One Martini backbone bead per residue (centre of mass of N, CA, C, O) as a GRO file, in nm:
protein
  122
    1MET     BB    1  -1.966   0.093   0.078
    2THR     BB    2  -2.102  -0.155   0.209
    3SER     BB    3  -2.310  -0.250   0.448
    4GLU     BB    4  -2.138  -0.483   0.556
    5ALA     BB    5  -1.865  -0.327   0.569
    6HIS     BB    6  -1.969  -0.109   0.759
    7GLU     BB    7  -2.052  -0.292   0.995
    8GLN     BB    8  -1.771  -0.408   1.041
    9ALA     BB    9  -1.624  -0.135   1.089
   10ALA     BB   10  -1.797  -0.060   1.340
   11ARG     BB   11  -1.683  -0.318   1.514
   12HIS     BB   12  -1.418  -0.204   1.529
   13ASP     BB   13  -1.139  -0.180   1.731
   14PRO     BB   14  -0.956   0.101   1.812
   15VAL     BB   15  -0.733  -0.023   1.983
   16TYR     BB   16  -0.593  -0.180   1.772
   17ASP     BB   17  -0.490   0.064   1.604
   18ARG     BB   18  -0.293   0.155   1.832
   19LEU     BB   19  -0.134  -0.108   1.863
   20HIS     BB   20  -0.045  -0.137   1.566
   21GLU     BB   21   0.159   0.129   1.603
   22THR     BB   22   0.345   0.003   1.782
   23SER     BB   23   0.660  -0.115   1.843
   24GLU     BB   24   0.580  -0.395   1.941
   25PHE     BB   25   0.414  -0.483   1.693
   26VAL     BB   26   0.635  -0.442   1.488
   27GLU     BB   27   0.832  -0.644   1.624
   28LEU     BB   28   0.649  -0.891   1.595
   29ARG     BB   29   0.637  -0.892   1.287
   30LYS     BB   30   0.939  -0.902   1.235
   31ARG     BB   31   1.002  -1.169   1.383
   32TYR     BB   32   0.803  -1.344   1.220
   33ARG     BB   33   0.919  -1.284   0.936
   34GLY     BB   34   1.219  -1.364   1.002
   35PHE     BB   35   1.127  -1.669   1.006
   36VAL     BB   36   0.904  -1.745   0.789
   37ILE     BB   37   1.038  -1.659   0.519
   38PRO     BB   38   1.298  -1.828   0.522
   39ALA     BB   39   1.164  -2.102   0.585
   40THR     BB   40   0.986  -2.115   0.338
   41VAL     BB   41   1.203  -2.089   0.121
   42ALA     BB   42   1.370  -2.331   0.206
   43PHE     BB   43   1.144  -2.546   0.180
   44LEU     BB   44   1.070  -2.496  -0.110
   45ALA     BB   45   1.344  -2.551  -0.231
   46TRP     BB   46   1.363  -2.840  -0.125
   47TYR     BB   47   1.113  -2.943  -0.270
   48LEU     BB   48   1.188  -2.858  -0.559
   49LEU     BB   49   1.440  -3.034  -0.572
   50TYR     BB   50   1.291  -3.297  -0.544
   51VAL     BB   51   1.114  -3.267  -0.798
   52CYS     BB   52   1.343  -3.216  -1.004
   53MET     BB   53   1.506  -3.475  -0.948
   54SER     BB   54   1.272  -3.666  -1.021
   55ASN     BB   55   1.238  -3.558  -1.316
   56TRP     BB   56   1.575  -3.503  -1.415
   57ALA     BB   57   1.719  -3.730  -1.202
   58GLY     BB   58   1.656  -4.047  -1.218
   59ASP     BB   59   1.932  -4.186  -1.187
   60PHE     BB   60   2.003  -4.076  -0.913
   61MET     BB   61   1.736  -4.155  -0.764
   62ALA     BB   62   1.789  -4.478  -0.829
   63ILE     BB   63   1.993  -4.513  -0.629
   64LYS     BB   64   2.119  -4.759  -0.430
   65LEU     BB   65   2.180  -4.792  -0.082
   66TRP     BB   66   1.969  -5.008   0.059
   67GLY     BB   67   1.869  -5.225  -0.116
   68ASN     BB   68   1.550  -5.072  -0.193
   69ILE     BB   69   1.690  -4.807  -0.111
   70ASN     BB   70   1.668  -4.489  -0.236
   71VAL     BB   71   1.714  -4.164  -0.289
   72ALA     BB   72   1.415  -4.085  -0.322
   73LEU     BB   73   1.317  -4.199  -0.057
   74VAL     BB   74   1.491  -4.028   0.125
   75PHE     BB   75   1.393  -3.757   0.031
   76GLY     BB   76   1.095  -3.808   0.105
   77LEU     BB   77   1.149  -3.857   0.415
   78LEU     BB   78   1.288  -3.571   0.455
   79GLN     BB   79   1.031  -3.412   0.425
   80PHE     BB   80   0.910  -3.498   0.700
   81VAL     BB   81   1.140  -3.409   0.876
   82THR     BB   82   1.136  -3.113   0.796
   83THR     BB   83   0.850  -3.050   0.883
   84PHE     BB   84   0.887  -3.116   1.182
   85GLY     BB   85   1.133  -2.945   1.236
   86LEU     BB   86   0.997  -2.674   1.166
   87ALA     BB   87   0.772  -2.698   1.383
   88TRP     BB   88   0.965  -2.705   1.621
   89ALA     BB   89   1.122  -2.446   1.569
   90TYR     BB   90   0.877  -2.257   1.576
   91SER     BB   91   0.788  -2.320   1.862
   92ARG     BB   92   1.050  -2.219   2.005
   93PHE     BB   93   1.044  -1.937   1.882
   94SER     BB   94   0.770  -1.851   1.983
   95ASN     BB   95   0.814  -1.894   2.290
   96ALA     BB   96   1.071  -1.703   2.304
   97ARG     BB   97   0.991  -1.436   2.083
   98LEU     BB   98   0.662  -1.396   2.065
   99ASP     BB   99   0.487  -1.450   2.321
  100PRO     BB  100   0.590  -1.228   2.519
  101LEU     BB  101   0.495  -0.993   2.332
  102ALA     BB  102   0.196  -1.075   2.304
  103ARG     BB  103   0.132  -1.056   2.604
  104ASP     BB  104   0.194  -0.756   2.629
  105LEU     BB  105  -0.021  -0.670   2.416
  106GLU     BB  106  -0.266  -0.792   2.562
  107GLN     BB  107  -0.234  -0.617   2.818
  108ALA     BB  108  -0.256  -0.344   2.674
  109TYR     BB  109  -0.539  -0.396   2.574
  110ARG     BB  110  -0.676  -0.441   2.845
  111ASP     BB  111  -0.603  -0.167   2.966
  112GLU     BB  112  -0.726   0.014   2.744
  113ALA     BB  113  -1.012  -0.125   2.734
  114GLY     BB  114  -1.111  -0.238   3.013
  115THR     BB  115  -1.074  -0.561   3.000
  116THR     BB  116  -1.034  -0.914   2.948
  117GLY     BB  117  -1.007  -0.935   2.616
  118LYS     BB  118  -1.312  -0.964   2.560
  119ARG     BB  119  -1.570  -0.929   2.388
  120GLY     BB  120  -1.837  -0.779   2.576
  121GLN     BB  121  -1.643  -0.739   2.825
  122ALA     BB  122  -1.592  -0.565   3.157
   0.00000   0.00000   0.00000
């Protein structure tokens, strides 16, 4: 272990190690991953579909829908809609399912550490 890594390890708060092993922390990670991994896979699949269709289905993407608006433009604009929709959905999910558990863990940290929750303050 290098001197710098050893110094960083020495500053590590042992309370975090105990909280990290709690069922609440495991549940928080499980909930987070349960949303983020499927959402990421779905979004990347949607994006790659757009890229592949643009590359190999040019005739389909060039179909005019209204005036000069074609399928490719609609797909591209839907990428923005999807991005904002996903951010909105994650915000709602986080507020409802992650934040309450995270607040409980923060309180447990404060109680166990006997601090205000900020390093260096008692």
